[in-house]
C-alpha positions as CSV (number, residue, x, y, z in Angstrom):
1,M,57.8,75.3,125.6
2,K,61.0,73.7,124.6
3,F,63.4,71.6,126.6
4,K,67.1,72.1,126.0
5,L,68.4,69.1,127.8
6,N,72.0,68.1,127.2
7,K,71.4,64.4,126.5
8,I,72.0,61.6,124.2
9,I,68.9,59.4,123.5
10,L,69.7,55.7,124.0
11,I,68.2,53.1,121.7
12,N,65.4,51.2,123.6
13,F,63.3,48.4,122.4
14,M,59.8,49.4,121.2
15,V,56.8,47.4,122.5
16,K,53.2,47.7,121.2
17,S,50.4,48.9,123.5
18,N,46.8,49.4,122.7
19,I,44.9,52.4,124.0
20,E,43.1,51.2,127.2
21,T,39.4,52.1,127.5
22,F,37.3,52.5,130.6
23,L,33.6,53.5,131.0
24,R,32.2,55.5,133.8
25,I,28.5,55.8,134.3
26,K,27.2,58.9,135.9
27,P,24.2,58.5,138.3
28,S,21.0,60.3,137.4
29,D,21.0,64.0,138.6
30,N,18.1,63.4,141.0
31,L,20.1,60.5,142.6
32,L,23.3,62.4,143.2
33,S,22.2,64.0,146.5
34,H,21.7,60.5,148.0
35,L,25.0,59.3,146.8
36,H,26.8,62.3,148.4
37,S,25.1,61.5,151.8
38,N,27.6,60.6,154.5
39,S,25.1,58.5,156.3
40,M,24.5,55.9,153.6
41,T,26.5,52.7,153.3
42,N,27.5,51.2,149.9
43,E,24.9,48.5,150.4
44,E,22.2,51.1,151.0
45,I,23.3,53.0,147.9
46,R,23.2,49.9,145.7
47,E,19.7,49.0,147.0
48,L,18.5,52.6,146.3
49,I,19.8,52.4,142.8
50,E,18.1,49.0,142.1
51,N,14.8,50.3,143.5
52,R,14.9,53.4,141.3
53,R,15.3,51.5,138.0
54,N,12.6,52.8,135.7
55,L,12.0,53.8,132.2
56,N,14.0,57.0,132.7
57,E,17.3,55.1,133.4
58,M,19.3,52.8,131.2
59,N,18.7,49.1,131.8
60,Y,22.2,47.6,131.7
61,E,24.1,44.6,133.0
62,L,27.8,43.9,133.6
63,N,29.6,40.6,133.2
64,D,31.5,39.1,136.1
65,N,34.8,41.0,135.6
66,N,33.1,44.3,134.8
67,S,34.5,44.6,131.3
68,V,31.4,44.0,129.1
69,L,28.3,46.3,129.3
70,G,25.0,45.0,127.9
71,I,22.2,47.6,127.4
72,T,18.6,46.5,126.8
73,M,16.8,49.1,124.6
74,P,13.2,50.0,125.5
75,D,10.7,49.1,122.8
76,E,9.8,52.8,122.2
77,M,13.4,53.7,121.6
78,R,14.2,50.8,119.1
79,K,11.9,52.3,116.5
80,G,14.5,54.9,115.6
81,Y,17.2,52.4,114.7
82,I,17.6,50.6,111.3
83,N,17.7,47.2,113.0
84,N,14.7,47.8,115.3
85,L,14.4,44.1,116.1
86,K,17.7,44.2,118.1
87,K,17.0,44.5,121.8
88,T,20.4,44.2,123.5
89,Y,23.8,45.9,122.6
90,E,27.1,44.9,124.1
91,F,30.2,47.1,124.5
92,K,33.6,45.8,125.6
93,F,36.1,47.8,127.7
94,N,39.1,47.2,129.9
95,G,36.9,48.1,132.8
96,V,33.5,49.6,133.7
97,F,32.9,51.9,136.7
98,D,29.2,51.8,137.5
99,K,27.1,54.3,139.4
100,T,28.4,53.2,142.8
101,S,32.1,53.7,141.9
102,S,34.0,56.3,143.8
103,Q,36.8,58.7,142.9
104,E,39.1,56.4,144.9
105,D,38.1,53.4,142.7
106,I,39.0,55.4,139.6
107,F,42.4,56.3,141.0
108,K,43.3,52.8,142.2
109,K,42.5,51.3,138.7
110,I,43.9,54.1,136.5
111,G,45.9,56.7,138.5
112,S,48.2,54.2,140.3
113,K,49.1,52.6,137.0
114,V,50.0,56.0,135.4
115,I,52.3,56.8,138.3
116,D,54.1,53.4,138.1
117,N,54.5,53.8,134.3
118,S,55.9,57.3,134.6
119,L,58.5,56.3,137.2
120,E,59.7,53.6,134.9
121,G,60.2,56.2,132.1
122,Y,57.1,55.8,130.0
123,N,54.9,58.6,128.7
124,N,51.3,58.5,129.8
125,T,48.0,60.2,128.7
126,V,44.6,60.0,130.3
127,F,41.6,61.4,128.4
128,C,38.1,62.0,129.7
129,Y,35.6,62.0,126.8
130,G,31.8,62.2,126.6
131,Q,28.8,64.5,126.2
132,T,28.5,67.7,128.3
133,G,27.4,67.0,131.8
134,S,28.5,63.4,131.9
135,G,31.1,63.9,134.7
136,K,34.4,64.4,132.9
137,T,35.6,67.4,134.9
138,F,34.4,65.7,138.1
139,T,36.4,62.6,137.2
140,M,39.6,64.6,136.4
141,C,39.5,67.5,139.0
142,G,36.7,66.5,141.5
143,S,34.4,68.8,143.4
144,K,34.9,71.3,146.2
145,L,34.9,68.5,148.7
146,W,38.4,67.1,149.4
147,K,37.1,63.5,149.6
148,E,35.7,63.9,146.1
149,R,39.0,65.1,144.6
150,G,39.6,63.8,141.1
151,L,42.4,62.0,139.2
152,I,44.7,65.0,138.8
153,P,45.1,65.9,142.5
154,R,45.3,62.3,143.5
155,I,48.0,61.6,141.0
156,I,50.0,64.7,142.1
157,I,49.9,63.7,145.8
158,E,50.7,60.0,145.2
159,L,53.5,60.9,142.7
160,F,55.4,62.9,145.2
161,K,55.0,60.0,147.7
162,Q,56.2,57.4,145.3
163,M,59.2,59.4,144.1
164,K,60.6,59.4,147.7
165,K,60.5,55.6,147.7
166,V,62.5,55.0,144.6
167,K,66.1,54.2,145.4
168,N,69.1,55.5,143.4
169,Y,67.0,58.2,141.6
170,S,66.5,61.9,142.3
171,Y,63.5,63.5,140.6
172,E,62.4,66.9,139.4
173,I,58.8,67.7,138.4
174,F,57.7,70.5,135.9
175,I,54.1,71.5,135.6
176,S,52.2,73.1,132.7
177,Y,48.5,73.7,132.2
178,L,46.8,74.9,129.0
179,E,43.4,75.2,127.6
180,I,42.2,75.2,124.0
181,Y,39.3,77.7,123.7
182,N,37.6,78.4,120.3
183,E,40.6,76.8,118.6
184,N,43.2,79.0,120.3
185,A,45.6,77.8,123.0
186,Y,46.2,79.7,126.3
187,D,48.4,79.2,129.3
188,L,46.3,78.7,132.4
189,L,49.3,79.3,134.7
190,D,50.0,82.8,133.4
191,R,49.0,85.0,136.4
192,Q,48.3,88.0,134.2
193,H,45.4,86.2,132.6
194,S,43.3,86.3,135.8
195,E,43.4,90.1,135.7
196,M,42.4,90.8,132.0
197,D,39.8,89.9,129.4
198,I,40.5,86.9,127.2
199,E,40.9,89.2,124.1
200,K,44.2,90.4,125.7
201,W,45.5,86.9,126.7
202,R,48.8,85.8,125.1
203,K,48.1,82.9,122.7
204,I,50.3,79.8,122.6
205,T,52.0,79.3,119.3
206,V,52.3,75.7,118.2
207,Y,54.7,74.5,115.6
208,E,56.9,71.5,114.7
209,D,60.7,71.5,114.7
210,N,62.9,69.8,112.1
211,M,62.7,66.6,114.1
212,G,58.9,66.5,114.1
213,N,58.6,67.5,117.7
214,I,55.7,69.7,118.8
215,I,57.0,73.1,120.2
216,M,54.7,75.4,122.2
217,K,55.8,79.0,122.6
218,N,54.4,81.2,125.4
219,L,53.7,78.2,127.6
220,Y,55.1,78.2,131.2
221,M,56.8,75.1,132.4
222,I,57.0,75.6,136.2
223,K,59.3,73.5,138.5
224,V,57.5,72.4,141.7
225,E,59.2,71.3,144.9
226,N,56.2,69.7,146.6
227,E,52.6,68.6,146.1
228,Q,51.1,71.8,147.6
229,Q,52.8,73.9,144.9
230,A,51.4,71.6,142.2
231,L,47.9,71.6,143.7
232,D,48.0,75.4,143.9
233,L,48.8,75.7,140.2
234,L,46.0,73.3,139.4
235,M,43.5,75.4,141.4
236,N,44.7,78.6,139.9
237,G,44.3,77.2,136.4
238,N,40.8,75.9,137.1
239,Y,39.8,79.3,138.4
240,I,40.4,81.1,135.1
241,R,39.4,78.2,132.8
242,H,36.3,78.9,130.7
243,V,33.1,77.6,132.2
244,S,29.5,78.7,131.4
245,S,26.0,77.5,131.7
246,T,24.3,75.6,128.8
247,P,20.9,74.0,128.5
248,N,22.4,70.6,129.4
249,N,24.9,71.6,132.0
250,L,24.8,74.5,134.5
251,A,28.6,74.5,134.8
252,S,29.9,73.3,131.4
253,S,33.6,73.4,130.5
254,R,33.9,75.4,127.3
255,S,37.5,74.5,126.6
256,H,39.7,71.4,126.3
257,A,42.2,71.5,129.2
258,I,45.6,69.7,129.3
259,F,47.4,69.4,132.7
260,S,50.9,68.0,132.1
261,C,53.7,66.8,134.4
262,V,57.2,66.3,133.1
263,L,59.2,64.0,135.4
264,E,63.0,64.0,135.2
265,G,64.6,61.2,137.1
266,K,68.4,61.1,137.4
267,E,70.2,58.0,138.5
268,I,72.5,58.9,141.4
269,N,76.2,58.7,140.6
270,S,75.4,57.9,137.0
271,E,75.0,59.8,133.7
272,F,71.7,58.0,133.0
273,M,68.4,59.8,133.4
274,R,64.7,59.1,132.5
275,V,62.3,61.8,131.2
276,S,58.6,60.9,131.1
277,K,55.5,63.0,130.6
278,I,52.0,62.7,132.0
279,N,49.1,64.4,130.1
280,L,45.8,64.6,131.9
281,V,43.2,65.8,129.5
282,D,39.7,67.0,130.3
283,L,37.9,67.4,127.0
284,A,35.0,69.7,126.6
285,G,31.7,67.8,126.1
286,S,29.9,67.5,122.8
287,E,26.4,69.0,122.8
288,R,23.6,69.1,120.3
289,M,22.7,72.6,119.2
290,K,19.0,73.5,119.2
291,S,17.5,76.7,118.0
292,N,16.7,79.4,120.6
293,Q,18.6,77.6,123.4
294,Y,22.0,79.3,122.9
295,D,23.2,82.9,122.8
296,T,25.7,83.8,120.1
297,N,28.8,83.3,122.3
298,T,27.7,79.9,123.6
299,A,26.7,78.8,120.1
300,N,30.2,79.7,118.8
301,E,31.9,77.8,121.6
302,T,29.7,74.8,121.0
303,K,30.6,74.9,117.3
304,Y,34.3,74.9,118.0
305,I,34.0,72.1,120.6
306,N,32.0,69.8,118.3
307,L,34.3,70.5,115.4
308,S,37.4,69.6,117.3
309,L,35.9,66.4,118.7
310,S,34.9,65.5,115.1
311,F,38.5,65.9,114.0
312,L,39.6,63.8,117.0
313,E,37.3,61.0,115.8
314,Q,38.7,61.3,112.3
315,V,42.3,60.9,113.6
316,I,41.2,57.7,115.5
317,I,39.6,56.3,112.4
318,A,42.7,57.1,110.4
319,L,45.0,55.4,112.9
320,N,42.9,52.3,112.7
321,E,43.0,52.4,108.9
322,K,46.8,52.9,109.0
323,S,47.2,49.8,111.1
324,N,45.3,47.8,108.5
325,G,47.5,49.2,105.7
326,Q,44.7,51.3,104.2
327,R,46.3,54.7,104.5
328,T,49.6,56.5,105.5
329,H,48.5,60.1,106.3
330,I,47.0,60.9,109.7
331,P,45.2,64.3,109.8
332,Y,46.6,65.6,113.1
333,R,46.9,69.2,111.8
334,N,43.1,69.5,111.2
335,S,42.7,70.8,114.8
336,L,44.9,72.3,117.5
337,M,44.0,69.6,120.0
338,T,45.0,66.7,117.8
339,T,48.2,68.5,116.8
340,I,49.3,69.1,120.5
341,L,48.3,65.5,121.5
342,K,49.8,63.9,118.4
343,D,52.1,61.6,120.4
344,S,49.4,60.7,122.9
345,L,47.1,59.5,120.1
346,G,49.5,57.6,117.8
347,G,53.0,58.0,119.2
348,N,55.3,56.9,122.1
349,C,52.7,57.0,124.9
350,K,50.6,54.7,127.1
351,T,47.2,56.1,126.6
352,I,44.0,55.6,128.6
353,L,40.5,56.8,127.6
354,I,37.8,57.2,130.2
355,A,34.4,57.4,128.4
356,N,32.0,59.2,130.6
357,V,28.3,58.6,130.0
358,S,24.9,59.5,131.5
359,S,22.6,56.8,133.0
360,E,19.5,58.7,131.8
361,I,17.6,57.0,129.0
362,D,17.0,60.4,127.4
363,N,20.8,60.6,126.6
364,I,20.9,57.0,125.1
365,E,22.0,58.2,121.6
366,E,24.9,60.2,123.0
367,T,25.8,57.3,125.3
368,F,25.9,54.9,122.4
369,S,28.0,57.3,120.3
370,T,30.5,57.8,123.2
371,M,30.9,54.0,123.7
372,R,31.4,53.3,120.0
373,F,34.1,56.0,119.9
374,A,35.8,54.3,122.9
375,M,35.7,50.9,121.2
376,R,37.4,52.4,118.1
377,C,40.0,53.9,120.4
378,G,40.6,50.5,121.9
379,M,41.8,49.2,118.5
380,V,44.5,51.9,118.2
381,E,48.0,50.4,118.8
382,N,51.0,52.6,119.8
383,E,54.6,51.7,119.9
384,I,56.1,52.7,123.2
385,K,59.6,52.7,124.9
386,I,61.3,53.8,128.0
387,N,62.7,57.4,127.6
388,Q,66.2,56.8,128.9
389,H,68.9,59.3,128.1
390,V,72.4,60.2,128.9
391,D,73.1,63.6,130.5
392,L,76.0,65.0,128.6
393,N,77.0,67.5,131.4
394,I,77.4,64.6,133.9
395,L,79.2,62.4,131.3
396,V,81.7,65.2,130.4
397,S,82.3,65.9,134.0
398,K,83.0,62.2,134.7
399,L,85.4,62.0,131.7
400,H,87.3,65.1,132.9
401,S,87.6,63.5,136.3
402,E,88.9,60.3,134.8
403,N,91.3,62.2,132.6
404,E,92.7,64.0,135.7
405,E,93.2,60.7,137.5
406,L,95.0,59.3,134.5
407,R,97.3,62.3,134.3
408,K,98.2,61.9,137.9
């Protein structure tokens, strides 16, 4: 994938922006059926959750503006920690979505912000991170029910609506969808892939050009005219994405998926244009490997997933150390995922992390690990700017017209 746009990049002022972090708490599995019931009001759902608080669910409290989460550890759990006298742990985020939060709540807080930023010319990335079965794919894509559609379809629909409202600009949207499976990248929009085994799929080749830009060969970038075309591409990609059953999740995503929208906005009767990109990333979940629970193929998938997530954490740590003047090199090339998302992690991009966690007390260690990772991400500071360019074709055409007028 390489854009050959005839343009001159204008110098825009850089501003600093920290990665925003949000937490989403998944209800316990045996509570989900009640939450999906159409007959229950929000008050009844909250009452049901409060009545079900027991030793098998986290005991947590939120502050008034839902940004600080406090967890009280059960006595039997604290024995495994070095400081076993500490009862309460606090974690700070830009926002917390508790067990009663809906898909619409997520979109209003995060998705609408991404759309506004992209129309202004800023690059955006949204990550879903957490252990397997914590609700990452549900948050990003949703379920089979239309009312439970996730961030990606909601952003697609609203983006087309908002584009029509922007005066003096005409827009074009290009869609790509790739997955990283066992440290190989594949195009989920290649129709031939649905008819053949993965061994025969064309791999995406990733390399850097002389300017340090990431180039992806064998990746389709498809222009879409309306929201339905974009939604169809999303569904087709999800259909062939790698999903399998694991001991912790009956339908676990076995690959990292990156759904991207490139938005080109041309100012009417002007040579100026804005080019922004939205990356919507559903990361595969980390999972602890236990003997006799995995077949060879699933164990191999889990190994690659855990390794790539480990490299992602190393990059975040390195970016924090760089901001403190402790290092200069960032190990993006250690994994394919961090290479492709280089700009999203430490470049010209407004980045949001959604940390998905389980409410089950049995998963408390993975929950703590996810929240600590999110807090480290929140300290990463990117330098961002509006991507405003000059279209050379329009500029040359205008100069020719002016030249003809002068000759006359």
